[in-house]
DRENMAR-442579 format. One record per residue: x, y, z of N, C-alpha, C in turn; residue in one letter. Coordinates in pm, whole numbers, padded with zeros to 5 digits, always signed. Layout:
! DRENMAR-442579
XYZXYZXYZA;...
END
This chain:
! DRENMAR-442579
+09602+13340+07582+09653+13333+07718+09578+13229+07802M;+09452+13205+07772+09371+13117+07855+09409+12970+07843N;+09496+12937+07748+09531+12796+07730+09651+12754+07813T;+09722+12847+07872+09841+12812+07950+09801+12767+08090T;+09881+12682+08152+09850+12640+08289+09838+12758+08387P;+09929+12856+08378+09921+12971+08467+09789+13044+08449T;+09747+13063+08323+09622+13133+08296+09502+13056+08349A;+09502+12926+08333+09390+12844+08382+09381+12848+08535Q;+09496+12842+08601+09497+12848+08746+09448+12984+08795L;+09489+13089+08726+09445+13224+08762+09295+13241+08741A;+09244+13186+08632+09101+13196+08604+09020+13122+08711A;+09069+13008+08754+09000+12934+08860+08994+13018+08988F;+09108+13074+09029+09113+13152+09153+09024+13275+09145A;+09024+13340+09029+08942+13461+09013+08793+13428+09008A;+08759+13313+08955+08618+13280+08937+08555+13201+09050G;+08634+13161+09150+08580+13077+09258+08476+13154+09339L;+08363+13089+09364+08257+13147+09446+08221+13050+09558R;+08171+13104+09668+08142+13023+09786+08048+12908+09754F;+07945+12933+09676+07844+12830+09647+07900+12714+09567D;+08016+12733+09504+08077+12625+09425+08164+12533+09511A;+08188+12571+09634+08274+12491+09722+08188+12389+09796I;+08219+12260+09785+08139+12158+09855+08136+12182+10006P;+08025+12149+10068+08008+12173+10211+08119+12110+10296A;+08163+11987+10267+08272+11930+10348+08402+12011+10337P;+08426+12071+10222+08546+12152+10205+08534+12282+10284V;+08415+12339+10287+08391+12458+10369+08417+12425+10516V;+08364+12311+10561+08385+12272+10702+08534+12252+10731C;+08605+12189+10638+08748+12169+10658+08822+12303+10663K;+08779+12399+10581+08842+12531+10581+08818+12603+10713T;+08701+12587+10770+08675+12642+10903+08768+12578+11006E;+08786+12446+10997+08879+12377+11087+09020+12434+11074D;+09063+12453+10949+09198+12504+10923+09214+12646+10975L;+09109+12726+10967+09114+12864+11016+09133+12868+11167L;+09056+12788+11240+09070+12786+11385+09207+12733+11425V;+09252+12629+11355+09384+12573+11382+09493+12678+11358D;+09481+12754+11249+09579+12860+11220+09576+12968+11328W;+09458+13006+11371+09443+13112+11471+09523+13078+11597F;+09516+12954+11641+09594+12914+11758+09742+12931+11736G;+09791+12891+11618+09933+12906+11588+09975+13052+11582S;+09888+13137+11529+09920+13279+11521+09936+13341+11660A;+09848+13304+11751+09857+13357+11888+09982+13301+11958I;+10020+13179+11923+10138+13118+11984+10267+13190+11949A;+10266+13273+11846+10387+13345+11807+10422+13462+11896G;+10331+13502+11983+10359+13616+12072+10480+13587+12160K;+10571+13681+12165+10688+13670+12251+10808+13603+12185G;+10788+13538+12073+10901+13476+12003+10989+13585+11944A;+11117+13581+11972+11206+13691+11933+11202+13725+11785R;+11210+13626+11693+11204+13662+11551+11073+13729+11512P;+10964+13682+11572+10833+13740+11541+10824+13882+11594V;+10870+13902+11717+10865+14037+11774+10953+14134+11696E;+11063+14083+11639+11148+14170+11557+11074+14214+11432A;+11003+14123+11368+10926+14159+11249+10810+14251+11286I;+10748+14226+11400+10641+14314+11447+10694+14454+11475A;+10815+14462+11532+10876+14593+11557+10903+14667+11427G;+10951+14596+11328+10974+14656+11196+10842+14709+11138F;+10737+14629+11147+10608+14669+11093+10554+14793+11166A;+10576+14799+11297+10529+14914+11374+10602+15042+11335A;+10731+15027+11306+10809+15145+11267+10777+15190+11125R;+10751+15097+11037+10733+15129+10896+10587+15149+10855M;+10498+15088+10929+10357+15092+10889+10279+15201+10961G;+10152+15214+10926+10067+15314+10992+10035+15276+11136P;+10008+15373+11218+09974+15347+11358+09829+15303+11374A;+09751+15324+11270+09611+15282+11274+09578+15211+11143T;+09467+15140+11145+09423+15069+11026+09318+14968+11063G;+09256+14908+10964+09146+14815+10990+09193+14672+11016A;+09319+14643+10984+09368+14505+10998+09433+14484+11133A;+09413+14366+11189+09452+14333+11326+09585+14257+11331E;+09678+14306+11410+09802+14234+11440+09773+14151+11565V;+09763+14021+11549+09707+13937+11654+09793+13930+11779L;+09926+13930+11766+10009+13908+11884+10007+14026+11981I;+09973+14146+11932+09970+14261+12023+09841+14341+12014N;+09748+14294+11929+09616+14355+11915+09621+14500+11867R;+09728+14536+11802+09735+14668+11739+09665+14663+11605S;+09642+14778+11547+09580+14788+11416+09682+14844+11318Q;+09677+14797+11195+09770+14843+11095+09708+14830+10957S;+09786+14853+10855+09741+14827+10719+09735+14677+10697S;+09664+14636+10594+09656+14494+10561+09794+14437+10533A;+09879+14514+10468+10012+14468+10430+10095+14430+10552Y;+10103+14520+10649+10188+14494+10765+10123+14396+10863F;+09991+14397+10875+09925+14299+10961+09945+14158+10907A;+09931+14142+10776+09952+14011+10715+10096+13965+10735A;+10190+14057+10722+10331+14024+10740+10358+13969+10880M;+10309+14037+10982+10336+13996+11120+10262+13867+11153V;+10135+13858+11114+10058+13738+11146+10112+13614+11076N;+10169+13633+10958+10230+13520+10887+10356+13473+10958A;+10436+13566+11005+10555+13528+11081+10516+13457+11211A;+10415+13512+11279+10374+13460+11409+10322+13317+11400A;+10250+13286+11293+10181+13157+11287+10269+13043+11240S;+10397+13071+11214+10486+12965+11166+10594+12927+11268H;+10606+13002+11377+10718+12982+11468+10699+12864+11562V;+10575+12834+11599+10551+12723+11692+10559+12587+11624A;+10567+12586+11492+10571+12462+11414+10447+12376+11440E;+10331+12442+11453+10206+12369+11474+10105+12400+11365Q;+10145+12480+11264+10054+12513+11155+10043+12398+11057D;+09938+12398+10977+09905+12282+10894+10005+12259+10781D;+09989+12143+10714+10078+12107+10604+10001+12020+10505V;+10029+12039+10377+09974+11952+10273+10084+11858+10228H;+10060+11729+10241+10166+11631+10218+10222+11635+10076N;+10134+11627+09976+10179+11612+09840+10261+11728+09787G;+10236+11848+09838+10310+11967+09795+10420+12005+09892S;+10422+11942+10009+10515+11975+10118+10511+12126+10142V;+10391+12175+10166+10362+12318+10172+10273+12345+10293F;+10302+12453+10364+10221+12494+10479+10127+12607+10435H;+10004+12574+10396+09917+12677+10338+09869+12784+10436P;+09829+12742+10556+09762+12835+10647+09843+12959+10676A;+09972+12941+10697+10056+13049+10747+10079+13161+10646T;+10051+13135+10517+10061+13240+10416+09925+13281+10362V;+09823+13196+10378+09691+13225+10322+09603+13301+10421V;+09588+13250+10544+09495+13312+10637+09539+13451+10684F;+09668+13478+10705+09705+13616+10740+09661+13717+10635P;+09672+13680+10510+09631+13769+10401+09479+13778+10393V;+09412+13664+10399+09266+13664+10390+09203+13743+10504A;+09255+13727+10625+09202+13800+10739+09227+13949+10726L;+09351+13987+10696+09384+14130+10688+09306+14199+10577A;+09293+14133+10463+09220+14192+10352+09070+14199+10384M;+09014+14095+10443+08872+14095+10476+08839+14204+10577A;+08925+14220+10678+08903+14327+10776+08912+14465+10711Q;+09005+14480+10619+09026+14609+10553+08913+14643+10456T;+08865+14543+10384+08764+14566+10280+08621+14554+10333L;+08605+14506+10455+08471+14484+10509+08403+14363+10447G;+08481+14261+10416+08428+14141+10351+08352+14054+10450S;+08271+13965+10398+08194+13873+10481+08277+13750+10516S;+08227+13671+10610+08294+13548+10646+08300+13451+10529G;+08194+13446+10449+08195+13358+10333+08300+13401+10231R;+08316+13529+10215+08420+13579+10124+08559+13544+10175Q;+08578+13552+10306+08707+13513+10364+08736+13365+10338L;+08636+13281+10360+08655+13137+10339+08681+13105+10192L;+08611+13174+10103+08633+13154+09960+08775+13192+09921T;+08822+13305+09972+08958+13350+09944+09060+13249+09997A;+09032+13194+10114+09123+13095+10171+09131+12971+10084A;+09018+12922+10037+09017+12804+09950+09092+12834+09821V;+09072+12952+09765+09147+12990+09644+09297+12985+09671A;+09338+13037+09785+09480+13037+09821+09535+12897+09840G;+09460+12813+09910+09504+12674+09932+09516+12599+09800Y;+09413+12609+09716+09413+12534+09591+09528+12576+09501E;+09554+12705+09494+09663+12754+09410+09798+12715+09469V;+09819+12744+09596+09949+12718+09657+09986+12571+09656G;+09890+12485+09684+09916+12341+09685+09956+12294+09546I;+09884+12339+09445+09916+12296+09308+10051+12349+09262R;+10085+12470+09302+10217+12523+09265+10326+12442+09334V;+10305+12405+09459+10403+12322+09529+10419+12187+09464G;+10308+12125+09426+10315+11995+09358+10386+12009+09223E;+10357+12115+09151+10418+12142+09022+10570+12156+09032F;+10617+12226+09134+10761+12251+09148+10839+12125+09184L;+10776+12029+09250+10834+11897+09268+10936+11883+09380G;+10986+11761+09391+11079+11725+09499+11213+11795+09485R;+11258+11816+09362+11388+11881+09344+11387+12023+09398S;+11273+12090+09386+11259+12226+09437+11276+12229+09589H;+11208+12135+09656+11206+12134+09802+11342+12101+09862Y;+11427+12040+09785+11560+12005+09836+11640+12129+09874K;+11616+12240+09804+11690+12364+09827+11600+12477+09876V;+11478+12480+09823+11386+12591+09851+11279+12550+09953F;+11246+12643+10040+11135+12626+10133+11007+12660+10057H;+10932+12558+10020+10817+12575+09932+10714+12674+09988T;+10701+12681+10118+10605+12774+10177+10643+12919+10146T;+10771+12945+10133+10814+13079+10097+10804+13108+09949G;+10807+13005+09866+10805+13024+09721+10664+13011+09665T;+10607+12891+09673+10468+12873+09630+10374+12961+09712A;+10417+12991+09835+10335+13073+09924+10304+13212+09870G;+10393+13267+09787+10365+13400+09732+10243+13396+09641T;+10230+13290+09562+10114+13280+09473+09987+13244+09548L;+10001+13162+09654+09885+13132+09738+09830+13259+09801A;+09920+13343+09851+09878+13469+09912+09816+13562+09809A;+09873+13565+09689+09817+13649+09583+09677+13604+09545A;+09655+13473+09541+09523+13421+09508+09420+13460+09613A;+09457+13450+09740+09365+13487+09847+09332+13636+09842A;+09434+13718+09828+09411+13863+09821+09333+13900+09697A;+09368+13839+09583+09299+13869+09459+09153+13830+09461G;+09123+13721+09530+08983+13679+09544+08902+13786+09616S;+08955+13838+09725+08882+13939+09802+08875+14073+09728L;+08974+14101+09645+08971+14224+09565+08881+14210+09443L;+08836+14089+09413+08752+14069+09296+08827+14083+09165G;+08952+14039+09162+09030+14051+09039+08969+13969+08927L;+08984+14019+08805+08946+13943+08688+09049+13834+08664S;+09020+13734+08579+09121+13633+08549+09251+13692+08498P;+09244+13793+08411+09366+13854+08358+09443+13925+08468A;+09373+13995+08557+09439+14062+08669+09502+13961+08764Q;+09433+13850+08788+09487+13748+08877+09615+13690+08817M;+09616+13673+08685+09736+13621+08621+09853+13718+08635Q;+09825+13847+08626+09929+13946+08649+09977+13941+08794H;+09884+13922+08887+09922+13911+09029+10013+13792+09050A;+09982+13679+08986+10068+13561+08995+10208+13592+08941F;+10213+13665+08831+10342+13699+08772+10426+13784+08864G;+10364+13881+08928+10438+13967+09021+10479+13891+09147S;+10390+13803+09195+10421+13725+09315+10533+13627+09288A;+10525+13557+09175+10623+13454+09144+10762+13509+09124G;+10772+13629+09068+10905+13684+09043+10974+13725+09173T;+10897+13731+09281+10952+13766+09413+10962+13646+09506Q;+10936+13526+09456+10939+13406+09540+11079+13382+09595S;+11086+13346+09722+11216+13326+09785+11202+13235+09907A;+11315+13179+09951+11318+13100+10072+11409+12979+10058G;+11524+12983+10121+11625+12878+10110+11645+12806+10244L;+11673+12677+10236+11687+12596+10357+11819+12617+10431W;+11909+12693+10377+12042+12707+10437+12035+12755+10582E;+11929+12827+10617+11918+12882+10753+11922+12774+10861F;+11881+12652+10827+11875+12546+10927+12012+12510+10984L;+12115+12527+10904+12249+12484+10948+12298+12565+11067R;+12253+12688+11080+12298+12773+11191+12183+12815+11282T;+12064+12762+11258+11949+12798+11342+11909+12943+11327G;+11924+12998+11207+11889+13138+11182+11737+13159+11184A;+11696+13285+11184+11555+13321+11199+11478+13324+11067D;+11538+13280+10960+11485+13304+10825+11347+13245+10800S;+11312+13138+10868+11184+13072+10838+11066+13166+10862K;+11074+13250+10965+10968+13346+10989+10967+13456+10883Q;+11085+13490+10833+11092+13587+10725+11031+13530+10597L;+11048+13401+10573+10991+13339+10454+10840+13359+10447H;+10772+13330+10558+10626+13341+10555+10581+13486+10557T;+10650+13571+10633+10616+13713+10635+10629+13773+10495A;+10738+13741+10429+10764+13793+10295+10661+13740+10195H;+10633+13609+10200+10538+13551+10105+10400+13614+10118A;+10353+13631+10241+10222+13691+10261+10218+13835+10212A;+10320+13912+10248+10323+14053+10208+10335+14069+10057A;+10421+13988+09997+10442+13994+09852+10314+13957+09776V;+10247+13852+09821+10124+13811+09754+10017+13919+09762G;+10001+13977+09881+09903+14083+09899+09936+14203+09810L;+10062+14245+09811+10104+14358+09729+10081+14330+09581M;+10113+14210+09538+10100+14175+09396+09955+14183+09350S;+09863+14137+09434+09721+14144+09398+09673+14288+09391A;+09715+14366+09487+09672+14506+09487+09729+14582+09367W;+09853+14555+09333+09913+14618+09216+09840+14577+09089L;+09803+14450+09080+09732+14403+08962+09599+14473+08944A;+09531+14500+09055+09405+14573+09047+09425+14712+08987Q;+09542+14769+09012+09573+14903+08960+09639+14901+08823D;+09642+14784+08759+09692+14776+08624+09838+14736+08610G;+09902+14704+08720+10042+14661+08716+10049+14522+08654F;+10139+14502+08561+10144+14375+08490+10257+14286+08540T;+10235+14155+08527+10335+14055+08565+10354+13956+08453G;+10456+13874+08463+10484+13774+08360+10364+13683+08339A;+10329+13659+08214+10210+13580+08183+10229+13432+08216A;+10351+13382+08206+10378+13241+08235+10489+13230+08339Q;+10463+13288+08454+10564+13292+08559+10598+13153+08610I;+10508+13059+08596+10530+12925+08649+10604+12835+08551L;+10549+12820+08431+10602+12723+08337+10680+12784+08222E;+10696+12916+08221+10767+12982+08112+10914+12945+08107G;+10980+12971+07992+11121+12931+07975+11217+12998+08072P;+11177+13110+08132+11259+13174+08235+11176+13200+08361Q;+11080+13111+08384+10992+13123+08499+11043+13047+08621G;+10953+13025+08717+10992+12964+08843+11048+12823+08825M;+10982+12741+08745+11029+12604+08727+11167+12601+08663A;+11189+12690+08566+11318+12692+08497+11432+12721+08593A;+11407+12806+08691+11513+12845+08783+11516+12769+08913G;+11408+12696+08945+11395+12641+09079+11364+12492+09083M;+11360+12424+08969+11318+12284+08970+11379+12210+08852S;+11400+12080+08872+11444+11994+08762+11342+11886+08732S;+11231+11884+08805+11129+11781+08782+10988+11841+08781D;+10975+11966+08740+10845+12032+08740+10750+11965+08641A;+10623+11958+08678+10521+11894+08595+10403+11991+08579D;+10396+12063+08466+10290+12163+08447+10149+12107+08457P;+10130+11979+08428+09996+11920+08436+09940+11928+08577A;+10027+11931+08677+09981+11935+08815+09920+12069+08854K;+09943+12172+08772+09887+12303+08802+09736+12307+08781L;+09686+12228+08690+09545+12238+08654+09466+12109+08674T;+09532+12000+08708+09462+11872+08721+09354+11879+08829A;+09231+11850+08789+09122+11843+08886+09072+11975+08939G;+09103+12085+08872+09054+12214+08920+08901+12212+08925L;+08846+12241+09042+08702+12244+09057+08638+12110+09088G;+08717+12002+09084+08663+11869+09119+08746+11803+09229S;+08878+11814+09222+08964+11768+09330+08993+11888+09421R;+08948+11881+09545+08966+11992+09639+09085+11960+09730W;+09200+12012+09692+09323+11983+09765+09318+12038+09907A;+09237+12141+09929+09223+12197+10064+09187+12089+10164T;+09097+12000+10123+09049+11895+10214+09155+11790+10244A;+09264+11788+10167+09372+11692+10187+09473+11739+10292E;+09458+11860+10340+09557+11920+10428+09558+11852+10565T;+09678+11838+10620+09695+11772+10749+09718+11873+10861S;+09672+11839+10980+09703+11916+11100+09831+11861+11163F;+09898+11944+11239+10020+11900+11306+09992+11876+11455K;+10023+11754+11498+10000+11717+11637+10122+11753+11722F;+10241+11715+11677+10363+11750+11748+10410+11890+11705H;+10479+11959+11794+10523+12097+11767+10661+12097+11702A;+10671+12026+11589+10802+12009+11524+10782+11999+11374S;+10893+11998+11302+10889+11980+11158+10808+11854+11124C;+10723+11864+11025+10634+11753+10991+10711+11628+10950R;+10832+11644+10901+10911+11527+10861+10942+11436+10980H;+10935+11488+11100+10961+11407+11219+10837+11331+11267T;+10719+11372+11226+10596+11319+11284+10572+11171+11256H;+10591+11124+11131+10567+10981+11109+10652+10891+11199P;+10780+10922+11211+10867+10842+11296+10828+10856+11443A;+10790+10976+11484+10748+10997+11622+10627+10912+11657A;+10529+10909+11566+10409+10829+11591+10440+10680+11589D;+10532+10639+11501+10570+10497+11496+10644+10457+11624A;+10728+10545+11676+10797+10516+11802+10698+10504+11917L;+10601+10596+11921+10498+10588+12025+10423+10456+12016L;+10394+10412+11894+10325+10284+11877+10406+10168+11937Q;+10536+10166+11908+10622+10060+11963+10625+10066+12115V;+10640+10186+12170+10650+10200+12315+10521+10160+12385M;+10408+10199+12327+10280+10167+12390+10248+10019+12378Q;+10278+09961+12262+10249+09819+12241+10333+09730+12332T;+10459+09771+12355+10552+09689+12431+10577+09743+12572N;+10501+09845+12611+10510+09904+12744+10654+09943+12778Q;+10718+10014+12685+10856+10059+12704+10859+10196+12770L;+10967+10223+12840+10999+10355+12891+11120+10407+12812Q;+11145+10536+12821+11258+10593+12747+11389+10524+12784A;+11403+10490+12910+11527+10426+12956+11548+10288+12897A;+11442+10227+12842+11453+10094+12783+11512+10096+12642D;+11524+10216+12584+11563+10227+12443+11715+10241+12431I;+11774+10153+12353+11919+10160+12328+11950+10231+12197A;+11863+10210+12097+11891+10267+11964+11761+10272+11884H;+11745+10375+11802+11629+10386+11715+11676+10415+11573V;+11631+10337+11479+11653+10365+11337+11520+10412+11279V;+11520+10529+11222+11401+10579+11154+11420+10558+11004T;+11323+10492+10943+11327+10462+10800+11250+10572+10728H;+11319+10658+10656+11260+10784+10611+11274+10804+10461V;+11204+10907+10410+11217+10950+10272+11333+11050+10259H;+11376+11073+10137+11492+11159+10114+11467+11303+10160Q;+11342+11350+10146+11311+11486+10189+11340+11508+10336G;+11316+11407+10419+11346+11418+10562+11496+11430+10584A;+11573+11353+10510+11719+11361+10523+11770+11497+10478I;+11714+11549+10368+11757+11679+10316+11733+11791+10416D;+11617+11790+10481+11580+11900+10571+11637+11879+10712V;+11626+11757+10763+11667+11732+10902+11815+11698+10915L;+11874+11645+10810+12013+11600+10817+12112+11706+10862G;+12100+11832+10817+12198+11933+10858+12194+11968+11007P;+12086+11933+11077+12073+11971+11218+12129+11858+11304V;+12256+11871+11341+12323+11763+11416+12340+11797+11564V;+12341+11924+11598+12357+11965+11739+12275+12091+11763N;+12143+12076+11777+12056+12194+11785+12091+12285+11901P;+12101+12414+11870+12141+12512+11971+12024+12596+12022A;+11913+12595+11950+11796+12674+11990+11673+12586+11992T;+11568+12633+12058+11442+12559+12061+11392+12535+11920V;+11392+12639+11837+11338+12625+11702+11422+12528+11619H;+11553+12535+11630+11638+12443+11555+11616+12299+11601Q;+11589+12281+11731+11568+12145+11782+11445+12079+11724S;+11352+12158+11673+11231+12103+11613+11259+12042+11476K;+11381+12062+11428+11425+12003+11301+11531+11895+11326F;+11541+11849+11448+11632+11741+11486+11549+11615+11511S;+11564+11515+11426+11489+11392+11444+11518+11331+11582M;+11644+11333+11622+11680+11275+11751+11615+11345+11868G;+11613+11479+11865+11551+11554+11974+11402+11526+11982T;+11336+11528+11866+11191+11505+11865+11159+11366+11920V;+11229+11264+11874+11200+11129+11922+11237+11111+12069L;+11341+11180+12114+11376+11173+12256+11265+11233+12342A;+11211+11347+12299+11102+11409+12376+10976+11323+12372L;+10947+11266+12258+10831+11177+12247+10848+11056+12338V;+10967+11000+12341+10992+10883+12427+10979+10919+12574A;+11025+11038+12609+11023+11078+12750+10885+11121+12797R;+10810+11194+12712+10688+11260+12759+10561+11215+12687F;+10573+11130+12586+10454+11084+12514+10410+11174+12402G;+10468+11291+12392+10442+11384+12282+10552+11490+12284H;+10564+11560+12173+10664+11666+12163+10590+11798+12144A;+10551+11858+12255+10475+11982+12252+10561+12104+12280G;+10498+12220+12283+10571+12344+12303+10645+12347+12436L;+10580+12301+12541+10642+12301+12673+10762+12207+12676V;+10747+12091+12616+10855+11992+12615+10979+12047+12544E;+10960+12110+12429+11073+12170+12359+11133+12284+12440F;+11049+12370+12492+11097+12489+12562+11177+12455+12687D;+11135+12353+12758+11195+12323+12887+11294+12206+12886Q;+11288+12122+12783+11363+11996+12793+11448+11961+12671H;+11458+12048+12570+11529+12005+12449+11678+11985+12474F;+11733+12049+12579+11875+12036+12608+11901+11956+12736K;+11799+11894+12792+11819+11810+12910+11921+11700+12879D;+12002+11662+12976+12094+11549+12953+12022+11424+12907P;+11904+11397+12963+11830+11277+12924+11784+11286+12778A;+11750+11406+12734+11708+11425+12595+11826+11409+12500T;+11936+11475+12531+12052+11468+12441+12113+11328+12438T;+12105+11257+12551+12160+11120+12555+12083+11028+12461A;+11951+11044+12455+11870+10962+12364+11878+11014+12221L;+11891+11144+12208+11900+11206+12075+12010+11143+11991C;+12126+11122+12049+12241+11071+11973+12226+10923+11940V;+12123+10858+11993+12100+10717+11964+11993+10698+11856R;+11957+10807+11791+11857+10803+11684+11927+10821+11550V;+11893+10737+11455+11958+10736+11324+11852+10743+11214E;+11878+10819+11109+11790+10822+10992+11851+10739+10880M;+11770+10653+10818+11814+10569+10707+11712+10580+10595V;+11760+10601+10473+11669+10609+10359+11602+10474+10337L;+11470+10477+10320+11391+10356+10300+11322+10365+10164D;+11341+10266+10080+11288+10271+09944+11135+10280+09942D;+11069+10202+10026+10922+10205+10028+10871+10341+10073E;+10928+10393+10180+10886+10523+10233+10914+10633+10132V;+11029+10626+10068+11067+10729+09971+10979+10725+09847D;+10941+10605+09803+10855+10592+09685+10715+10646+09712A;+10668+10632+09835+10534+10681+09869+10529+10832+09886A;+10641+10891+09924+10650+11035+09949+10647+11112+09818Y;+10583+11232+09809+10521+11303+09921+10371+11278+09939P;+10311+11196+09851+10166+11173+09866+10132+11109+09999Q;+10218+11016+10045+10198+10952+10174+10326+10964+10255R;+10311+10994+10383+10426+11009+10473+10422+10892+10571W;+10485+10782+10534+10482+10661+10615+10587+10672+10726I;+10550+10628+10845+10644+10624+10957+10687+10482+10987G;+10818+10455+10983+10871+10322+11015+10991+10339+11107K;+10994+10263+11214+11109+10266+11305+11148+10124+11344V;+11276+10107+11371+11329+09984+11432+11391+10024+11565S;+11336+09970+11673+11379+10008+11807+11455+09892+11870V;+11580+09916+11906+11659+09817+11979+11653+09852+12126T;+11611+09755+12207+11597+09780+12350+11728+09748+12423T;+11735+09791+12546+11855+09767+12626+11879+09618+12649Q;+11773+09538+12644+11790+09394+12664+11805+09318+12532D;+11826+09393+12421+11863+09329+12295+11751+09298+12199G;+11627+09326+12234+11517+09303+12141+11517+09409+12030R;+11472+09372+11911+11454+09466+11800+11305+09467+11764V;+11241+09578+11786+11097+09593+11771+11067+09688+11654L;+10969+09651+11573+10934+09729+11455+10804+09807+11479Q;+10802+09930+11431+10680+10012+11437+10650+10072+11302G;+10523+10085+11272+10481+10142+11144+10351+10219+11159R;+10348+10339+11099+10227+10421+11096+10210+10470+10952V;+10096+10436+10892+10072+10477+10753+10009+10615+10743D;+09941+10659+10847+09883+10794+10849+09913+10857+10984E;+10009+10945+10991+10040+11011+11118+09920+11089+11172P;+09917+11108+11301+09809+11184+11364+09799+11322+11299K;+09680+11357+11254+09657+11484+11188+09631+11473+11040G;+09673+11360+10977+09644+11338+10836+09493+11323+10816D;+09444+11346+10693+09298+11338+10670+09234+11208+10718P;+09305+11097+10705+09250+10970+10752+09267+10945+10901G;+09335+11036+10969+09360+11025+11113+09358+11166+11171N;+09250+11236+11140+09246+11381+11160+09213+11420+11304T;+09215+11550+11329+09176+11604+11459+09028+11642+11455L;+08958+11614+11562+08819+11656+11575+08814+11805+11608S;+08698+11863+11598+08685+12005+11633+08716+12028+11781R;+08683+11932+11863+08718+11944+12005+08870+11945+12023E;+08939+11859+11948+09085+11855+11957+09148+11981+11900E;+09091+12035+11793+09143+12160+11735+09124+12275+11833I;+09008+12281+11897+08983+12385+11996+09080+12373+12113T;+09098+12252+12163+09190+12231+12276+09332+12270+12238A;+09372+12236+12116+09505+12273+12068+09522+12424+12064K;+09422+12495+12013+09429+12642+12006+09440+12703+12145A;+09366+12648+12239+09372+12700+12377+09509+12674+12438L;+09569+12558+12412+09703+12528+12462+09806+12625+12404R;+09795+12652+12275+09891+12741+12210+09883+12881+12268L;+09762+12929+12292+09746+13062+12349+09797+13067+12492A;+09772+12962+12569+09819+12957+12707+09971+12957+12713A;+10035+12887+12618+10181+12880+12617+10243+13017+12596F;+10190+13094+12502+10248+13224+12469+10195+13337+12556S;+10080+13316+12620+10016+13425+12692+09953+13527+12600G;+09929+13488+12475+09875+13581+12377+09729+13614+12397G;+09659+13532+12475+09519+13557+12509+09487+13477+12634A;+09396+13528+12715+09353+13453+12831+09266+13337+12786T;+09249+13234+12871+09161+13124+12831+09021+13170+12793P;+08967+13266+12866+08832+13315+12836+08828+13388+12702A;+08930+13471+12677+08936+13543+12550+08949+13446+12433E;+09034+13347+12451+09057+13253+12342+08933+13168+12317M;+08869+13125+12422+08748+13045+12405+08640+13124+12332Q;+08625+13250+12370+08526+13336+12304+08557+13353+12156T;+08684+13377+12126+08724+13398+11987+08705+13270+11905A;+08745+13157+11961+08733+13030+11888+08586+12996+11866V;+08504+13014+11968+08361+12987+11954+08301+13071+11841D;+08344+13196+11833+08295+13283+11727+08344+13237+11590A;+08469+13194+11584+08526+13152+11455+08456+13030+11397L;+08404+12943+11481+08334+12826+11428+08210+12868+11349W;+08163+12989+11369+08047+13039+11292+08084+13141+11188G;+08209+13140+11142+08258+13246+11052+08177+13256+10924V;+08122+13147+10875+08047+13150+10750+07921+13236+10760A;+07879+13265+10882+07759+13347+10901+07790+13494+10927Q;+07917+13529+10934+07952+13668+10963+07920+13758+10843W;+07843+13864+10863+07819+13958+10753+07942+14044+10722P;+08028+14059+10823+08148+14140+10807+08255+14087+10901R;+08376+14075+10853+08487+14024+10935+08547+14140+11015V;+08540+14128+11147+08598+14228+11234+08716+14172+11311G;+08750+14236+11422+08863+14192+11502+08834+14058+11568A;+08932+13969+11569+08914+13838+11630+08932+13844+11781L;+09024+13929+11827+09051+13940+11970+09006+14073+12028L;+09001+14173+11947+08965+14306+11999+08830+14308+12066G;+08735+14235+12007+08601+14234+12063+08594+14157+12194A;+08693+14067+12213+08692+13986+12335+08775+14047+12446A;+08850+14150+12412+08942+14209+12509+08870+14291+12612A;
END
């Protein structure tokens, strides 16, 4: 069993220890944790999130060691992870790994936090579990390939195994148990892009389900429940049913030497990551040429096929969340306000000025951009001005990528903005919680993140 890619990946996740993680990767994981925390608080009040929270309250225990961040209630690890995963994906500000086109934080940290609080784990154990989850989930996403992402939301599919790895790490699963957890998680992987066409709430269900399934699978494995030994690369496994270009070598390449966690990008704009390269390229053109939104007659965004697959179906966004998957809406807001943040989407996505510019934005497949994707997300735009000029913009690393990353000050400010938008915590509460989180590696035991500050 140890010779298969699934077995090797499981053995890595089960055997990972804090001291084996390079210091820069630990620091990056702390950055990702604080960034995720802000997104989780931002989910308070969002209707789909509150619906899932209501379900969890009805079905779960009234007490427990795990914290539901949006309402500060306590529950079991299972239901707390479910709600926190839904909450942290709705603002579209959670992190993303380019090469796997996967959002790790929203399925990994809800599980790691809930399990650590329930088991009384240390901060170092939480960080180790998070790295295990990131490394596994990213590699599964890369393995499943571009054909998978065309139909499946990778965060909902690869996310089940990422969550299982995080939970299994904290439970101390053996390599064989971790492999069983992967088998159980993978057989429950789900998440289809069809919801975008009607602006349905499914995206929050994808992350809630992935986190809960991964946690359950790890716990079942500890109790002897068995799963498919080759759930990933087997003849009737995930790749067989969900991909036409899967590459099993990507599951194990560089395990223990290439730390994919450190490759993860932060999201600057509050929209689908596929819009960010073009948004940054448009900002570059406008700033270089001192343009205003009214100066723009037409914008061509030169994009990869993945952007067309995901954003193309959204032609007339009817909700705030759906508008975050509209290239035209995002670029219109960026042109008008200099960024596309939560307030801009909430208050202006249907403004006449926004919709007028939205319809003047076009997506065109670009061979160079498509060839670089998904390892690199290049932003290229051609802007035609009202006076007939055609101006070119290009960004090779969008804001938030590892080579153009956010500082800890910027991450803190972002978390405070997210909390202020939702009202999920007061500025003082959020500052106290974030300040504490920067020292998570020193915590002897993981407790409530907001309860102590309330």
